[in-house]
LODREN-592399 format. One line per 4 residues: number of its first residue (from 1); their letters; for each residue z, y, x of N, C-alpha, C, O, CB. Coordinates in steps of 0.02 Angstrom, whole numbers, plus 50000, padded with zeros to 5 digits. Glycine has a CB too. Layout:
N
NUM	A	Z,Y,X,Z,Y,X,Z,Y,X,Z,Y,X,Z,Y,X; ...
//
This chain:
158
1	MTDN	49578,50697,48902,49655,50711,48897,49663,50790,48882,49626,50839,48891,49696,50690,48973; 49737,50783,48850,49749,50843,48832,49791,50887,48896,49810,50849,48940,49787,50836,48764; 49807,50956,48904,49838,50976,48935,49904,50947,48972,49922,50923,49026,49840,51013,48907; 49921,50960,48924,49994,50897,48903,49974,50842,48947,49983,50850,49007,50001,50860,48807
5	SVAM	49948,50784,48925,49956,50731,48963,49928,50747,49046,49960,50731,49096,49917,50672,48924; 49872,50778,49047,49867,50816,49100,49927,50809,49174,49932,50778,49226,49869,50882,49064; 49964,50863,49133,50020,50881,49163,50076,50839,49180,50112,50849,49229,50039,50920,49132; 50084,50766,49115,50130,50715,49130,50109,50685,49175,50152,50666,49215,50146,50676,49087
9	LHHF	50035,50665,49190,50002,50611,49229,49993,50651,49293,49964,50610,49329,49929,50580,49195; 50001,50705,49326,50012,50752,49369,50113,50722,49401,50124,50687,49449,49995,50840,49317; 50149,50742,49370,50220,50745,49363,50226,50678,49395,50262,50670,49444,50252,50756,49286; 50181,50614,49357,50218,50542,49357,50192,50536,49434,50234,50511,49472,50189,50470,49291
13	RAHQ	50130,50555,49463,50103,50522,49533,50151,50557,49574,50181,50535,49623,50017,50536,49559; 50154,50619,49545,50219,50674,49629,50285,50619,49625,50307,50589,49674,50272,50803,49596; 50313,50612,49553,50375,50574,49547,50373,50518,49593,50400,50522,49648,50387,50550,49476; 50339,50461,49572,50303,50414,49611,50308,50424,49685,50353,50402,49722,50236,50416,49592
17	LLTT	50261,50457,49701,50268,50479,49775,50336,50476,49806,50355,50430,49842,50246,50549,49784; 50366,50521,49793,50426,50563,49808,50464,50499,49816,50497,50487,49866,50454,50622,49751; 50456,50450,49752,50507,50407,49753,50499,50336,49811,50547,50305,49836,50513,50387,49677; 50438,50324,49820,50418,50276,49857,50448,50315,49942,50482,50280,49980,50325,50261,49839
21	YTRM	50430,50388,49959,50443,50406,50016,50519,50407,50028,50539,50395,50086,50412,50465,50025; 50571,50422,49970,50637,50423,49984,50648,50331,50015,50664,50308,50070,50685,50451,49905; 50636,50306,49967,50653,50239,49981,50628,50198,50035,50649,50143,50053,50641,50208,49932; 50564,50243,50066,50556,50200,50143,50584,50236,50200,50594,50215,50257,50476,50187,50167
25	VDAK	50597,50304,50172,50627,50337,50224,50707,50283,50246,50717,50253,50299,50641,50425,50193; 50748,50286,50194,50814,50264,50160,50802,50167,50189,50850,50128,50193,50813,50286,50048; 50727,50147,50207,50750,50062,50242,50716,50077,50278,50665,50043,50270,50740,49983,50212; 50709,50126,50337,50673,50154,50400,50599,50120,50405,50582,50086,50453,50719,50137,50472
29	DLEG	50558,50134,50345,50510,50080,50345,50456,50139,50376,50447,50195,50351,50493,50034,50261; 50424,50112,50435,50384,50152,50466,50311,50131,50424,50285,50180,50396,50388,50141,50552; 50278,50072,50415,50245,50054,50421,50235,50064,50339,50178,50062,50314,50248,50005,50462; 50281,50073,50307,50256,50095,50215,50260,50171,50224,50244,50212,50181,50324,50065,50134
33	LAAI	50285,50186,50287,50294,50273,50292,50208,50287,50305,50177,50334,50280,50357,50309,50375; 50190,50254,50333,50111,50260,50378,50052,50249,50322,50002,50284,50328,50099,50187,50447; 50057,50204,50270,50032,50197,50230,50026,50243,50146,49999,50233,50091,50050,50146,50238; 50066,50294,50176,50065,50361,50132,50067,50397,50128,50081,50436,50084,50079,50378,50106
37	AHPG	50043,50400,50207,50011,50499,50241,49941,50505,50247,49928,50448,50226,50035,50526,50335; 49906,50521,50255,49852,50541,50281,49846,50553,50334,49892,50583,50362,49834,50578,50261; 49796,50537,50366,49816,50525,50439,49801,50604,50478,49815,50625,50534,49764,50455,50475; 49767,50631,50423,49780,50727,50456,49824,50755,50407,49814,50807,50376,49699,50790,50457
41	IVLV	49875,50713,50402,49944,50754,50370,49964,50813,50403,49931,50823,50454,50009,50712,50372; 50011,50860,50388,50026,50903,50405,50107,50908,50395,50126,50903,50337,49984,50944,50380; 50154,50916,50441,50224,50900,50432,50234,50978,50458,50194,51002,50499,50261,50826,50478; 50284,51013,50433,50313,51060,50441,50393,51036,50433,50406,50999,50385,50283,51110,50398
45	RSAD	50448,51058,50478,50523,51060,50472,50568,51141,50488,50569,51161,50546,50546,50999,50529; 50586,51161,50460,50629,51226,50442,50658,51209,50527,50655,51253,50571,50699,51224,50355; 50685,51134,50540,50698,51137,50611,50682,51137,50660,50716,51138,50711,50716,51119,50625; 50608,51133,50652,50563,51129,50725,50536,51195,50729,50539,51228,50678,50496,51071,50729
49	GSPR	50501,51226,50794,50486,51256,50799,50393,51279,50768,50369,51333,50749,50515,51250,50847; 50363,51212,50776,50288,51210,50751,50271,51151,50728,50288,51101,50760,50237,51226,50802; 50231,51144,50660,50205,51108,50651,50176,51055,50665,50122,51068,50691,50196,51122,50643; 50189,50983,50658,50179,50920,50685,50107,50908,50639,50107,50904,50577,50250,50863,50673
53	AGRE	50067,50904,50666,49979,50849,50660,49985,50799,50642,50042,50776,50642,49934,50825,50722; 49932,50760,50618,49938,50685,50604,49986,50620,50564,50042,50625,50540,49941,50672,50656; 49955,50581,50566,49990,50541,50568,50051,50501,50603,50098,50480,50570,49962,50527,50562; 50045,50488,50697,50075,50465,50710,50135,50526,50724,50189,50500,50740,50046,50423,50749
57	AFLD	50138,50597,50721,50147,50643,50745,50228,50648,50693,50286,50666,50706,50079,50693,50743; 50193,50622,50632,50225,50642,50560,50277,50573,50569,50337,50582,50561,50161,50644,50478; 50258,50525,50581,50287,50463,50611,50343,50459,50666,50391,50421,50674,50234,50430,50637; 50325,50496,50689,50373,50523,50764,50440,50540,50734,50492,50519,50761,50340,50606,50811
61	LYRD	50440,50571,50688,50518,50617,50649,50556,50558,50616,50617,50554,50613,50498,50689,50571; 50498,50501,50586,50535,50428,50570,50573,50379,50608,50624,50346,50599,50494,50391,50552; 50514,50388,50670,50551,50361,50709,50602,50364,50753,50627,50316,50783,50530,50348,50724; 50617,50429,50757,50671,50476,50790,50741,50437,50740,50786,50400,50758,50652,50583,50773
65	FAQS	50723,50466,50669,50771,50441,50632,50798,50356,50632,50851,50330,50648,50747,50461,50571; 50743,50333,50610,50771,50266,50643,50814,50227,50702,50853,50180,50696,50733,50245,50651; 50791,50266,50764,50817,50258,50817,50897,50298,50828,50933,50290,50877,50762,50277,50862; 50915,50350,50761,50976,50391,50764,51031,50328,50754,51025,50266,50758,50977,50457,50699
69	DVQE	51107,50386,50735,51153,50341,50713,51152,50346,50659,51209,50339,50638,51208,50343,50732; 51110,50355,50613,51112,50347,50548,51143,50257,50526,51113,50208,50546,51031,50367,50524; 51176,50254,50504,51200,50181,50464,51162,50157,50391,51134,50103,50379,51285,50189,50443; 51171,50215,50347,51166,50203,50298,51134,50283,50286,51164,50332,50307,51227,50172,50267
73	SQHM	51073,50289,50252,51049,50350,50214,51020,50331,50124,50990,50282,50102,50979,50383,50267; 51035,50368,50105,51022,50383,50023,50972,50460,50007,51007,50509,49995,51113,50395,49982; 50915,50467,50008,50874,50526,49980,50866,50527,49933,50857,50470,49910,50824,50539,49993; 50863,50581,49884,50849,50594,49837,50849,50643,49795,50900,50673,49779,50861,50569,49825
77	TTNL	50765,50660,49764,50724,50715,49744,50749,50739,49660,50770,50705,49613,50638,50686,49751; 50739,50801,49665,50778,50825,49599,50715,50892,49593,50674,50912,49634,50885,50854,49614; 50733,50917,49513,50662,50979,49494,50604,50963,49537,50590,50992,49590,50680,51070,49515; 50576,50921,49513,50506,50944,49532,50457,50951,49488,50453,50931,49430,50480,50907,49574
81	SATE	50407,50992,49532,50358,51021,49509,50267,50997,49533,50249,50979,49590,50381,51087,49527; 50227,51004,49478,50171,50982,49523,50140,51022,49502,50159,51047,49450,50141,50918,49525; 50073,51048,49534,50034,51078,49536,49961,51044,49550,49944,51007,49596,50057,51119,49569; 49910,51078,49482,49846,51028,49524,49803,51097,49559,49794,51150,49530,49778,50968,49453
85	LDDG	49780,51079,49630,49725,51146,49649,49664,51109,49640,49646,51053,49620,49728,51185,49737; 49625,51200,49677,49562,51188,49663,49548,51110,49697,49550,51067,49652,49517,51252,49693; 49544,51102,49715,49511,51022,49770,49558,50933,49716,49566,50875,49735,49574,51033,49907; 49576,50971,49644,49613,50903,49634,49664,50861,49674,49670,50799,49673,49569,50865,49628
89	SLAV	49708,50917,49718,49744,50872,49733,49803,50920,49712,49781,50975,49694,49736,50839,49803; 49863,50915,49709,49916,50935,49704,49982,50971,49741,50006,50941,49789,49920,50902,49688; 50009,51029,49722,50068,51046,49755,50114,51031,49732,50122,51048,49674,50078,51097,49766; 50153,51003,49755,50209,50989,49738,50286,51005,49770,50302,50985,49826,50197,50936,49734
93	ASRF	50329,51043,49728,50378,51074,49751,50453,51030,49718,50452,51004,49662,50365,51153,49730; 50506,51029,49756,50564,51002,49744,50615,50989,49779,50606,50992,49840,50556,50963,49726; 50675,50973,49758,50750,50987,49801,50750,50911,49816,50718,50862,49797,50831,51023,49752; 50804,50924,49861,50819,50850,49883,50887,50850,49913,50908,50902,49938,50764,50819,49939
97	LAIT	50927,50793,49911,50978,50772,49932,50986,50700,49951,50977,50647,49921,51016,50789,49891; 51011,50720,50026,51024,50686,50081,51096,50661,50097,51141,50699,50116,51001,50724,50128; 51107,50570,50086,51167,50574,50116,51167,50533,50170,51125,50491,50156,51218,50561,50076; 51194,50519,50235,51186,50481,50280,51242,50466,50293,51287,50506,50280,51153,50499,50325
101	THPD	51260,50383,50332,51333,50387,50336,51332,50384,50435,51284,50363,50468,51379,50307,50282; 51371,50400,50452,51363,50384,50536,51419,50355,50567,51463,50329,50532,51351,50450,50580; 51424,50357,50631,51501,50302,50634,51550,50344,50618,51589,50327,50574,51528,50264,50714; 51557,50424,50660,51598,50478,50664,51599,50493,50573,51650,50525,50565,51563,50543,50721
105	GARF	51568,50484,50509,51594,50504,50451,51515,50501,50422,51476,50456,50435,51643,50579,50451; 51500,50554,50382,51440,50560,50322,51430,50647,50336,51468,50691,50356,51473,50533,50219; 51359,50645,50314,51311,50711,50311,51294,50718,50246,51294,50672,50204,51243,50709,50353; 51281,50775,50236,51263,50784,50172,51221,50826,50159,51237,50871,50119,51305,50795,50139
109	TWGR	51143,50825,50191,51088,50874,50201,51052,50894,50128,51031,50850,50091,51032,50840,50255; 51047,50957,50115,51015,50973,50028,50952,51013,50052,50954,51034,50110,51077,51035,49964; 50912,51023,50026,50846,51079,50014,50793,51087,49994,50794,51080,49933,50826,51099,50047; 50749,51098,50010,50677,51091,49970,50609,51046,49997,50602,51040,50058,50650,51167,49965
113	YDDE	50575,51024,49965,50518,50986,49984,50470,51021,49961,50454,50997,49907,50514,50920,49962; 50434,51070,49976,50349,51077,49950,50306,51042,50006,50296,51056,50065,50318,51168,49944; 50281,50984,49961,50201,50946,49973,50136,50966,49955,50132,51019,49924,50196,50888,49942; 50098,50944,49963,50022,50914,49946,50021,50858,49942,50038,50827,49992,49969,50924,49987
117	IAER	49997,50819,49874,49958,50764,49894,49888,50753,49867,49861,50794,49829,49995,50709,49881; 49858,50693,49889,49777,50683,49865,49780,50633,49841,49833,50606,49853,49719,50682,49912; 49736,50595,49801,49691,50522,49818,49661,50508,49848,49603,50530,49850,49660,50497,49794; 49686,50458,49888,49630,50440,49956,49606,50362,49952,49642,50315,49970,49674,50451,50045
121	DGTW	49548,50355,49927,49512,50290,49939,49576,50242,49855,49606,50191,49871,49528,50252,50060; 49580,50254,49822,49643,50243,49752,49707,50221,49768,49733,50167,49752,49625,50185,49696; 49744,50292,49818,49796,50299,49839,49810,50342,49850,49787,50372,49898,49808,50278,49870; 49866,50370,49801,49901,50448,49826,49933,50445,49869,49955,50388,49878,49944,50485,49787
125	VFTA	49959,50505,49928,49955,50480,49997,49983,50610,50009,49971,50666,49985,49829,50418,50031; 50017,50580,50055,50061,50653,50074,49981,50695,50122,49956,50663,50168,50160,50631,50148; 49961,50743,50108,49933,50778,50149,49975,50823,50191,49964,50817,50251,49890,50808,50117; 50031,50877,50171,50074,50900,50173,50154,50870,50174,50174,50824,50138,50056,50932,50138
129	KRIR	50194,50906,50222,50262,50891,50206,50277,50935,50223,50253,50957,50275,50296,50842,50225; 50342,50978,50176,50339,51028,50219,50449,50999,50181,50478,50983,50129,50270,51125,50200; 50466,51013,50259,50566,51023,50227,50588,51057,50254,50580,51067,50314,50628,50971,50230; 50630,51091,50207,50661,51148,50219,50740,51146,50206,50768,51163,50154,50627,51199,50180
133	VTRI	50771,51117,50272,50824,51119,50249,50898,51193,50227,50912,51240,50263,50833,51074,50291; 50925,51179,50167,50954,51237,50160,51040,51234,50197,51067,51280,50227,50949,51253,50077; 51060,51184,50186,51141,51168,50240,51138,51094,50239,51100,51056,50210,51236,51198,50201; 51183,51086,50274,51218,51020,50301,51283,51028,50301,51308,51078,50327,51201,50999,50369
137	ALVG	51327,50973,50267,51373,50959,50256,51420,50902,50277,51428,50853,50239,51363,50965,50215; 51464,50909,50356,51515,50872,50380,51560,50856,50366,51609,50893,50366,51529,50882,50410; 51564,50768,50341,51641,50728,50302,51642,50727,50362,51597,50756,50392,51656,50651,50246; 51700,50687,50405,51725,50667,50425,51779,50599,50413,51824,50600,50370,51729,50708,50436
141	EDML	51769,50555,50448,51783,50476,50437,51842,50486,50390,51846,50464,50333,51804,50427,50513; 51886,50521,50423,51962,50533,50376,51968,50551,50328,52021,50535,50300,52006,50569,50391; 51925,50589,50295,51901,50603,50227,51848,50596,50180,51822,50633,50138,51903,50643,50224; 51836,50505,50213,51803,50466,50153,51841,50422,50138,51894,50415,50170,51739,50434,50161
145	APLN	51821,50380,50081,51867,50343,50051,51870,50282,50088,51851,50278,50146,51854,50334,49982; 51898,50228,50050,51889,50168,50090,51829,50121,50061,51820,50136,50002,51959,50128,50092; 51794,50080,50079,51741,50055,50051,51771,50017,49977,51748,50042,49926,51702,50006,50107; 51809,49974,49970,51819,49950,49925,51863,50004,49864,51882,49991,49807,51845,49892,49950
149	ASSF	51866,50047,49893,51891,50120,49836,51855,50085,49769,51806,50048,49773,51843,50223,49860; 51897,50108,49690,51863,50124,49643,51815,50167,49641,51817,50176,49702,51893,50136,49608; 51771,50203,49623,51736,50226,49584,51778,50278,49518,51768,50338,49512,51700,50164,49564; 51825,50237,49475,51871,50264,49425,51931,50258,49424,51963,50287,49379,51861,50248,49374
153	APMP	51962,50222,49469,52033,50224,49472,52060,50259,49510,52023,50284,49553,52058,50175,49481; 52127,50273,49512,52158,50329,49570,52145,50324,49646,52164,50275,49679,52235,50326,49569; 52124,50356,49663,52107,50371,49769,52175,50350,49774,52227,50368,49747,52088,50477,49820; 52159,50302,49821,52233,50293,49866,52237,50358,49901,52190,50397,49909,52234,50225,49929
157	RS	52295,50366,49919,52333,50417,49974,52360,50392,50017,52389,50338,50010,52381,50458,49954; 52357,50427,50073,52387,50377,50109,52454,50429,50160,52492,50401,50199,52316,50331,50158
//
């Protein structure tokens, strides 16, 4: 394979895993998240004081998310870059935007993911997940358009 083909394959693998991750977070699919987390995964979040180690500690974050007041969520990643490490695993840097709805409005959270992924038993999994939140914007219910509002027609005004 050419260097360019290898780079494209790394990017594809990283993109596929991040897309799977964001869909499972949005679905609050703990079993699916467990399947893409290495047993020895390390989770580092800017909101926490110290890293969490192990699959169960990783899943605790998503258990908390599943039990929170989040009604709907949409996590998106962009600006992805994948770099092969000496052991064949990949360092994956990306940016994220997460939009969540709550009983009192919505939140826009954005930041960076700096992850490590590796192939284990034929499946690509996260060996490290680093989540660095840049900012969170709160949007009150009174600022949200009605659910039946058209995305291209004039906005109704009260």
